[in-house]
C-alpha positions in Angstrom: 12.5 8.0 14.2 12.8 10.9 16.6 16.2 9.6 17.8 17.4 9.5 14.2 16.5 13.2 13.7 18.0 14.1 17.0 21.3 12.4 16.2 21.3 14.0 12.7 20.9 17.4 14.3 23.9 16.6 16.6 25.9 15.5 13.6 25.1 18.8 11.9 26.2 20.7 15.0 29.4 18.7 15.2 30.1 19.5 11.5 29.6 23.2 12.2 32.1 23.0 15.0 34.7 21.2 12.9 37.9 23.0 12.1 37.3 22.3 8.4 33.9 24.1 8.5 35.2 27.0 10.4 38.2 27.4 8.1 36.0 27.3 5.1 33.6 29.9 6.4 36.5 32.2 7.4 38.1 31.8 4.0 34.7 32.6 2.3 34.3 35.6 4.5 37.8 36.9 3.6 37.0 36.6 -0.1 33.7 38.3 0.2 35.3 41.1 2.3 37.8 41.7 -0.6 35.9 44.1 -2.9 37.8 43.0 -6.0 37.4 39.3 -5.4 33.7 39.8 -4.5 33.1 41.8 -7.7 34.8 39.3 -9.9 33.0 36.4 -8.3 29.7 38.1 -8.7 30.4 38.8 -12.4 31.4 35.1 -12.8 28.2 33.9 -11.2 26.2 36.3 -13.3 27.7 35.0 -16.5 27.1 31.4 -15.3 23.4 32.2 -14.7 23.2 33.6 -18.3 24.9 30.4 -19.7 22.5 28.2 -17.8 19.6 30.2 -19.3 21.0 30.0 -22.8 21.4 26.2 -22.5 17.8 25.8 -21.6 16.5 27.9 -24.5 15.5 26.2 -27.8 17.5 26.7 -29.8 20.4 28.0 -27.8 22.2 31.1 -29.1 25.7 29.6 -29.7 27.4 33.0 -30.3 26.0 34.3 -27.0 27.0 31.1 -25.2 30.5 31.4 -26.5 30.7 35.1 -25.4 29.6 34.4 -21.9 31.7 31.2 -21.6 34.8 33.2 -22.7 34.0 35.9 -20.1 33.7 33.2 -17.4 37.1 31.8 -18.4 38.7 35.2 -18.1 37.1 35.8 -14.7 37.9 32.3 -13.5 41.6 33.0 -14.4 41.5 36.2 -12.5 40.0 34.4 -9.5 42.6 31.6 -9.6 45.4 34.2 -9.4 44.1 35.6 -6.1 45.7 34.0 -3.0 42.5 34.6 -1.0 40.5 32.6 -3.5 43.1 29.8 -3.7 42.9 29.6 0.1 39.1 29.4 0.0 39.4 26.7 -2.6 41.7 24.7 -0.4 39.4 25.2 2.6 36.4 24.1 0.6 38.2 21.0 -0.7 39.2 20.1 2.9 35.6 20.5 4.0 34.3 18.4 1.0 36.8 15.7 1.8 35.6 15.6 5.5 32.0 15.4 4.4 32.9 12.6 1.9 34.4 10.7 4.8 31.4 11.3 7.0 29.1 10.0 4.2 31.3 6.9 3.7 31.0 6.2 7.5 27.2 6.6 7.4 27.0 4.4 4.3 29.0 1.7 5.9 27.1 1.9 9.2 23.7 1.6 7.3 24.5 -0.8 4.5 27.8 -2.4 5.4 29.2 -1.2 2.1 32.1 1.2 1.7 31.0 2.8 -1.6 32.0 2.3 -5.2 34.5 3.6 -7.7 32.4 6.6 -8.6 33.0 8.2 -5.1 36.0 10.1 -6.4 33.7 11.9 -8.9 31.6 13.3 -6.0 34.4 15.1 -4.2 35.1 18.8 -4.6 32.5 21.1 -6.1 30.4 18.4 -7.8 31.3 19.5 -11.3 29.1 22.5 -11.8 31.5 24.8 -9.9 28.5 26.4 -8.0 30.5 26.4 -4.8 34.0 27.1 -6.0 33.5 29.7 -8.8 35.7 27.6 -11.0 38.7 27.3 -8.6 38.5 23.5 -8.6 40.2 23.0 -12.0 37.2 21.4 -13.8 37.1 22.2 -17.5 34.3 24.6 -18.4 32.5 25.4 -21.7 34.8 27.1 -24.2 
C-alpha cells in the first residue's frame, strides 16, 4: 500500500507542475488581484451561501430566495463580462478536462473500463459553480 500512496503523491506533484494547473492558478491570482473582480466574486459567493442556508431552512423563505438569486444573476453577469474572469474560466475548464482525462486513465488501469455516458456531466465545475462563480454557463436559480 505504501507504493500506492507514494505514486499518488508523485501524481499530485506532476499535476501541480502541469501547464494547466499553473495557468489556472495564475488566472485565479489575476482575478483576485483585481479589486473589482474580487469584490464582485466575494459578493456572489456571499449570496450563494445565503441561498444555501435558505434552501436548508424549513420552510424556505421564497421571497428571500428570489432576492438573493436575482442578486447572484446580476453579479454573475458582471463577472462574465470581465476578460480576467473569462480567462480564469477557460483555464479552469482546461484543468478540469485534464483531470477528467487523468481519472479516465486511472479508471481504465484499475477496472479495464473507460467510463460511461455520465462522464460529460462531471466536467467543468460540477454543477454547483463553487469553483467557477457561475462562469461555466450552468443555469442557476431564478
